[in-house]
N, C-alpha and C positions, 0 to 999 in steps of 0.2 A: 504493500500500500504506500510505503514511503516513496518508492520510485515513481508511482503513478502521480502522486501529488507534486513531486519535484519536477515532473515534466508537463504539468498542466499549463495551458496557454490561455491568456485572456487577451482579447483584441479590442481595440477601439473601433467604432463604426467606420472610420476612414480607412484603417488598415484592413478591416474585413472586406470592404468594398474594393479596395485595391487588389487584394488577393483574389477575390471573385473575378474581377476584370482580367487579371493575369491568367487565371485558370481557364477562362472561357474564350480568350482571344485566339483566333485561328493561327496567328503567326507566332504564338508563344512556343518555344521549344518544349518538347514533351517532358524532359526532365524537370524543367522549371515549373510547368503546369502540375506535375505530380507532386513536387515539393510544396507548392501553394495549397494543393488539396490536402496534404498531410497536416499542414498547419491549420487549415480550416476545420478539419475533422477534430483536431486536438482542441480547438476553441469551442467546438460543439460538445465537448465532454466525452468524446470517444476514447477508449483505452488504446494502448499500444497495439495489442493483438487484433482488436477489432478494426483499427485504422489500417493495419497491415493487410488484413483480409479484404477490406473494402477497396483500398488503393492498389491491391495486387503487388505488394512489395514485401520485403523481409521486415521482420520486427526490428532488427538492428538498424535498418534504414530509417524507420520511423523515429526511433530513439535518437539517432544521429541528427536528423533535421529538427527535431524538437529542441535538442540541446543547442544546436547552432542558432536557432531562432531566438531562444532565450538569452544566449550569450551576445547576440547582436546589439548594437547601439540603437537607441530610439531615433536618432537623427539619420540613420542609414535608410536608403530607400528599400522597398520590398524586394526589388530585384537584386540589390547588393546583399541583403541578408540571406537570400536564397542562392546566391552564386557559389560556384565551386571555390574551395580554398586554393590558395596558390600552391602549385606543385613544386617539388624539389627538382633539381637538375642543374646542369651547367648553364651559365648565362650565355646569351648569344655571342658568337665570336665576332660578327660584323654588325655594325649598326645599319639601320635602314638607309641612311645617307650614303654609307660606303657601298651598299648593294646597288643603289641607284646610280652611283658614280661608275661602278664597274659595268653595269648594263649600258649606260650612256657611252662608255668607252668602247664597248663592243659594237655600238651602232656607228661609230666613226670609221672612216676608211683608214687602213693601216698606214697608207702613204702620208696622212696628216701628222702622224707621229714619227715620220722619218724611217719607217720600217720598209724594207725592200720586199714586201710580200703583198699579195693581192687580197687575201682573206685572213682573218684572225684565226689562230689556233688557240686552244685553251692555254697552252704553255706560254705563247706570246702575250696573251692577255694578262696572265699572271705576272710576267716580267714587267710589262708596261705599267700595270697597276702599282707595283712596288716602286718602280722608277719615278712615277708621278707623285708618289707619296699618298696615294689613296688608302693604302693599307700598309702595315709594317711588313707582313709576310702573308702569302696565300699560295696554296698549291693549285696545280692545274685542275685537279679533281674538284676542289672547292669552287673554282670558277665555273666549271661545268654544272655543278649542282645549283649555283646561284642563277645561272642563265636558264637552266631548265625550270626552276621554281618560279622564275619571273615571267615565263611565257604564259600568255592567256590560254585557257583551255579551249580546245576545238573538238568538234565531233570527229570521231574516227571515220576513216574511209568506209569500212564495212557497215557502220551504222547508217551512213548516208546512202550507201548502195541498197541496204535493206529497206530503208524508208521509201526509196524510189521504186523498188521492186514491189513493195507492199501496195503502193498506190495503183499498180496495174493489175493486181491479183483479183480483186472482186469481179471486175468485168469478165476476165478470162474464166474464172471459176463458174460464173453464171452461164457463160456460153458452153463450157464443157458439160455442166450439169444438164443444161437444156438438151444438148446433143445426146448425152447418155440416156436421158429419160425417153427421148424419141426413139433411139435405137432399141432400147429395152422393150418399149411398147410394141414396136414393130415385130420383134422376134418372139416375145413371150406371150403377148396377149392373144387370147383365143376369141374369135368372134362370138362364141357362145358364153364367154365370161369365165372359162376355165383356164388357169395357168398351166403351162406345160413344164 
């Protein structure tokens, strides 16, 4: 019983309406909507197990988000209180400005840098970025990864071909089915109504 009372949540009408809007909005990510629902159920007096059953999550997930909600500051927005905690890991090696500068360098012709080549290679780009002072050091593989990640996504060739082929299929299928049914009727139908 002590755990249940320790995790009870009370909401002001403003917070409750903000959580309801967040839960019902079509563009809210599912994780965020689920967390909002957990807090709303807690405010309605539902227990941990009952909330877990209703929200279709584990009981430990319910306890986690109730604790995080209660530990949050009142001045934080609802989305901030329900956001993921910062994850551990190494900091980014290159800043966004450095990445943009390397991508811009790749867009320049190599002759503008005094290089006697017609096209940039990853190793040439890495050397030029270090020479210009864009970065202290960078490998050719890192240059390749940066350029690949900065590319805008495009539909793959097979996906486009499949979409084009799909647009032709319905008419062709209808014609084939029509021809098949006419051939079947011609061969199998008996004038007396008996199939052979």
